[in-house]
C-alpha positions in Angstrom: 14.2 -62.4 46.8 11.5 -65.3 47.6 8.1 -63.7 47.0 5.8 -64.2 49.9 3.0 -67.0 49.3 -0.3 -66.0 50.2 -3.6 -68.3 51.1 -6.9 -66.4 50.9 -9.7 -67.6 52.8 -12.9 -66.4 51.7 -13.2 -66.0 47.7 -16.1 -63.7 47.6 -16.7 -60.1 47.0 -14.2 -58.1 48.8 -11.4 -60.7 48.1 -12.0 -60.4 44.3 -12.7 -56.8 44.3 -9.9 -55.7 46.8 -7.5 -58.7 48.0 -6.9 -60.5 44.7 -6.4 -57.7 42.4 -4.0 -55.9 44.9 -2.1 -58.9 44.9 -1.9 -59.1 41.3 -0.5 -55.5 41.2 2.2 -56.5 43.7 3.3 -59.7 41.9 6.8 -58.6 42.1 6.4 -59.1 45.8 4.1 -62.1 46.3 2.3 -64.7 44.8 -1.3 -66.6 45.6 -1.0 -70.3 46.4 -3.9 -71.4 48.3 -8.0 -70.4 47.9 -10.5 -71.6 50.5 -14.2 -71.2 50.2 -17.2 -73.0 51.7 -18.7 -72.8 48.0 -15.7 -74.4 46.0 -16.4 -73.2 43.0 -15.6 -69.9 44.1 -12.3 -71.0 45.3 -11.9 -72.5 41.9 -12.5 -69.7 39.8 -10.6 -67.4 42.0 -7.5 -70.0 41.7 -7.8 -69.9 38.1 -7.6 -66.2 37.6 -5.2 -65.3 40.3 -3.3 -68.5 41.6 -0.3 -70.1 40.6 -0.2 -73.3 38.4 -1.4 -76.1 40.9 -2.6 -73.9 43.6 -4.4 -75.4 46.4 -8.1 -75.1 46.2 -10.2 -76.3 49.5 -13.4 -75.7 51.5 -12.0 -76.1 55.0 -9.8 -73.3 56.1 -8.0 -75.6 58.4 -6.6 -77.3 55.2 -5.1 -74.2 54.0 -3.6 -73.0 57.5 -2.0 -76.4 57.5 -0.6 -76.0 54.3 3.6 -75.2 54.9 3.7 -73.6 51.8 1.2 -70.8 52.7 3.3 -67.9 54.7 0.6 -65.1 55.0 -3.2 -65.7 55.4 -6.0 -63.1 54.1 -9.0 -63.6 56.1 -12.1 -62.6 54.0 -14.8 -64.1 55.5 -18.0 -62.7 57.3 -17.3 -61.1 60.6 -18.4 -63.6 62.9 -15.4 -66.4 61.4 -12.8 -63.8 62.0 -11.8 -64.9 65.1 -11.6 -68.4 64.7 -9.8 -68.2 61.5 -7.1 -65.7 62.6 -6.7 -67.7 65.5 -5.9 -71.0 63.7 -3.5 -69.2 61.1 -1.3 -67.9 63.8 -1.4 -71.2 65.9 0.0 -72.8 62.3 3.0 -69.7 62.2 1.2 -67.6 59.3 1.1 -64.0 59.0 -2.4 -62.6 59.1 -4.6 -59.8 57.0 -8.0 -59.8 58.6 -10.7 -57.9 57.1 -12.3 -54.7 58.6 -13.9 -54.9 61.1 -11.3 -57.3 63.4 -14.3 -59.0 64.9 -18.2 -58.5 65.6 -17.3 -58.8 69.4 -14.5 -57.5 71.5 -14.1 -60.6 73.2 -13.4 -62.4 70.1 -11.0 -59.6 69.2 -9.0 -60.0 72.3 -8.5 -63.9 71.5 -7.1 -62.5 68.2 -4.8 -60.2 69.8 -3.6 -62.9 72.1 -3.1 -65.3 69.5 -1.0 -62.8 67.5 1.4 -61.8 70.6 2.0 -65.7 71.0 2.9 -66.5 67.2 5.5 -63.6 66.8 4.0 -63.0 63.1 2.5 -59.8 61.7 -1.2 -59.0 61.7 -3.2 -56.2 60.4 -6.8 -55.2 59.7 -8.2 -54.2 56.3 -8.6 -50.2 56.6 -7.2 -49.3 53.6 -9.1 -45.9 53.5 -6.1 -44.7 55.4 -4.3 -45.0 52.3 -6.3 -42.6 50.7 -4.1 -39.3 49.3 -6.6 -36.8 51.2 -6.5 -39.0 54.5 -2.8 -39.2 54.3 -2.8 -35.4 53.8 -5.0 -34.9 56.9 -2.8 -37.5 59.0 0.0 -35.5 58.0 -1.4 -32.2 59.0 -2.6 -33.5 62.4 1.0 -34.8 63.1 2.4 -31.5 62.3 0.2 -29.7 64.7 -1.6 -27.6 62.0 -4.9 -28.0 63.4 -3.9 -27.6 67.3 -5.6 -29.7 69.8 -8.4 -31.6 68.1 -11.4 -31.5 70.6 -14.1 -32.6 68.3 -14.7 -35.1 65.6 -17.5 -36.4 63.7 -17.2 -39.8 61.8 -19.5 -40.1 58.6 -20.4 -43.0 57.0 -24.0 -42.3 55.7 -25.6 -43.6 52.6 -29.3 -42.2 51.3 -29.9 -45.9 49.8 -26.8 -47.9 49.8 -27.9 -51.4 51.4 -25.8 -54.3 50.0 -27.9 -56.6 48.2 -25.1 -59.6 47.6 -23.5 -62.1 50.2 -24.4 -62.2 53.7 -24.6 -58.4 54.9 -28.4 -58.4 56.0 -27.8 -61.4 58.3 -27.0 -60.6 61.4 -26.0 -63.8 62.9 -23.1 -64.1 60.3 -22.1 -60.1 60.6 -23.1 -59.1 63.9 -24.8 -56.0 62.6 -25.6 -53.7 59.5 -24.0 -50.0 58.8 -22.2 -49.6 62.1 -20.2 -52.4 62.0 -19.7 -52.3 58.1 -18.9 -48.9 56.9 -19.1 -47.1 60.2 -15.9 -49.0 61.3 -14.0 -47.1 58.4 -15.3 -43.9 59.4 -14.2 -44.1 63.0 -11.0 -45.5 62.1 -9.7 -42.7 60.2 -11.2 -40.2 62.9 -9.2 -42.0 65.7 -6.2 -42.4 63.4 -5.9 -38.4 62.6 -6.8 -37.7 66.1 -4.4 -40.0 67.4 -6.4 -40.5 70.4 -7.6 -44.2 71.5 -8.2 -43.4 75.2 -12.2 -43.9 75.3 -13.9 -42.8 78.3 -17.5 -43.6 77.6 -19.8 -44.2 74.4 -23.6 -43.8 74.4 -25.9 -44.4 71.0 -28.9 -45.1 69.3 -29.7 -48.0 66.7 -32.4 -47.7 64.3 -34.7 -50.2 62.6 -36.7 -48.4 60.9 -36.6 -48.6 56.7 -35.1 -51.9 56.4 -38.6 -53.7 56.5 -40.4 -51.2 54.4 -40.8 -52.4 50.8 -41.3 -48.5 49.7 -38.0 -47.8 51.3 -36.2 -50.1 48.7 -36.8 -47.6 45.7 -33.7 -45.9 44.7 -31.4 -48.3 46.3 -28.1 -47.9 44.4 -27.9 -51.9 44.0 -31.1 -52.5 43.6 -34.0 -53.4 45.8 -33.6 -55.1 48.9 -35.7 -58.1 50.5 -37.5 -56.2 53.3 -38.5 -59.9 54.7 -34.8 -61.1 55.2 -33.2 -57.7 56.3 -32.4 -58.6 60.3 -30.0 -55.6 60.7 -30.1 -51.7 61.6 -30.5 -49.5 58.9 -28.6 -46.6 60.5 -27.2 -46.0 63.7 -25.6 -43.1 66.0 -22.9 -43.0 68.6 -21.5 -40.3 70.9 -17.8 -41.2 72.1 -16.2 -39.5 74.8 -12.5 -39.6 75.2 -10.5 -39.5 78.4 -9.1 -35.9 77.6 -12.5 -34.5 77.3 -12.7 -34.9 73.2 -15.4 -36.1 71.8 -16.8 -37.8 68.5 -20.2 -38.3 67.1 -20.4 -41.2 64.7 -23.3 -41.7 62.2 -23.8 -44.6 60.1 -26.4 -45.7 57.6 -27.4 -47.9 54.5 -30.6 -46.1 54.3 -31.7 -43.0 55.5 -33.6 -39.9 54.3 -30.8 -37.6 54.8 -29.3 -35.3 51.9 -25.7 -35.0 52.7 -24.3 -38.5 52.2 -20.9 -38.9 53.4 -19.0 -42.4 53.8 -15.5 -43.0 54.7 -15.3 -39.3 55.8 -14.3 -37.2 58.8 -14.6 -33.7 60.2 -12.1 -32.6 62.6 -12.5 -29.5 65.0 -9.1 -28.0 66.3 -7.7 -25.0 68.3 -5.9 -23.7 65.4 -7.9 -25.0 62.3 -10.7 -27.7 61.2 -10.8 -30.3 58.5 -13.2 -32.1 56.6 -12.8 -35.4 54.4 -15.3 -35.0 51.5 -16.3 -38.3 49.8 -19.4 -40.2 49.5 -22.6 -40.5 47.3 -23.3 -36.9 47.6 -19.7 -35.7 46.4 -18.2 -36.4 42.8 -14.7 -36.7 44.1 -12.6 -37.3 47.2 -10.9 -34.2 48.9 -10.0 -32.6 52.3 -10.7 -29.1 52.8 -9.1 -27.3 55.9 -10.8 -23.9 57.7 -9.1 -21.4 59.5 -8.5 -17.6 59.8 -6.0 -15.9 58.0 -5.0 -12.4 57.0 -7.9 -11.2 58.9 -10.6 -13.4 56.7 -12.0 -16.9 57.1 -10.1 -19.3 54.6 -11.1 -22.9 53.0 -8.1 -24.6 51.9 -8.5 -27.6 49.6 -5.8 -29.9 47.7 -4.4 -29.2 44.5 -4.0 -32.6 43.4 -1.0 -34.6 42.5 2.3 -35.1 44.4 3.7 -37.9 46.6 2.2 -38.3 50.1 3.3 -39.8 53.3 3.8 -43.2 54.7 4.2 -44.9 51.5 6.2 -45.3 48.5 6.1 -42.6 45.7 3.5 -43.1 42.7 -0.3 -43.3 42.5 -2.6 -46.4 42.9 -5.7 -47.7 44.6 -5.8 -47.6 48.3 -6.2 -51.3 48.3 -2.9 -51.8 46.5 -0.8 -49.4 48.4 -2.4 -51.0 51.5 -1.2 -54.5 50.4 2.0 -53.2 49.3 3.4 -51.4 52.7 1.6 -54.8 54.4 4.1 -57.0 52.0 6.7 -54.7 52.7 6.3 -55.0 56.8 6.8 -58.7 56.5 9.7 -58.6 54.3 11.2 -55.8 56.3 10.1 -56.8 59.4 8.7 -53.4 60.2 5.2 -52.5 61.5 2.3 -52.2 59.2 0.2 -48.8 59.2 -2.7 -50.7 60.5 -2.1 -51.8 64.1 -4.0 -54.6 65.8 -4.5 -52.7 69.2 -6.0 -49.4 67.4 -8.8 -52.0 65.4 -9.3 -53.4 68.8 -10.4 -50.2 70.1 -12.6 -49.6 67.1 -14.4 -52.9 67.9 -14.8 -52.1 71.2 -16.4 -48.7 70.8 -18.9 -50.3 67.9 -19.9 -53.1 70.4 -20.4 -50.4 73.1 -22.7 -48.4 70.9 -24.7 -51.5 69.9 -24.9 -52.1 73.8 -25.9 -48.8 75.0 -28.8 -48.7 72.4 -30.1 -51.8 73.8 -29.6 -51.3 77.5 -30.3 -47.3 77.4 -27.3 -46.7 79.2 -24.1 -45.1 78.5 -21.1 -47.6 78.3 -18.0 -46.7 80.6 -14.6 -47.9 79.5 
């Protein structure tokens, strides 16, 4: 079987930390033949470490998308450029893996969906946290009906002090927002996916700019002090989402907040038969899932024993990004659906945008 030929647009942090190592781990299925970055040296460095001999290196994504030797494009650029690059890649007949969130705006996300449907190619979004063992376990429990009717959920994306001090994260013009769109997106994706409920009725929320501009607030930041003068995005945001069936979700997201219980890429679900909580984030040494229910006349907490196979992917253990990449490549090869569907990612983008709009206008946003 011929290997899929990958082109990577954006050779910064997420490409080098997640995408390129994952492709290297799955080198039996793919090879990276093209690298693009607006800083040419970054593309050259990535090509030297991860590329095939003679890999294309360029600064203009149009050149990479036009390369007939590229089958698949991975979009690893700032949020506001996701749409234009993805649409161009589809127009050139490529499959597309776009980093999360799909876009900073619902309008751009809709354009990406339209381009995808016209292309007949595969499309997915980078929500690799779905592939963590404890998240897979919770999804399987929800599908089996172990929790009963899930009527309340909490999406947790809280860091006490975890403001990124690299790249363009504090730049509102390039990112579209701060922790809500950056890490809140993962927590909301996990929650909606496990609940299997994407029918939103209304959204309200609050967005706070309290700590980002305070020099004293930078103390203790895990990535070192940020620059309050150039910090443009929110430091925390809270949302309340009501679904059409009456279920509700509360979403909390922060890079910096004076809150002791720091949970990230985590969810809490309340059902009629049982509850469940994903444990992960700065306050916890390891990731797990805890189920709570009544049994034998008493309340019980049940946790994973560790080890064993999990649903949705081939056996064995690996980093979530590696597993995500492998199922994505296999979806292209076998003509099957990737686990993260574009329509689901579109709902996440719409909800996050609605929280920003509700906070700005002071009004509930109805879908």
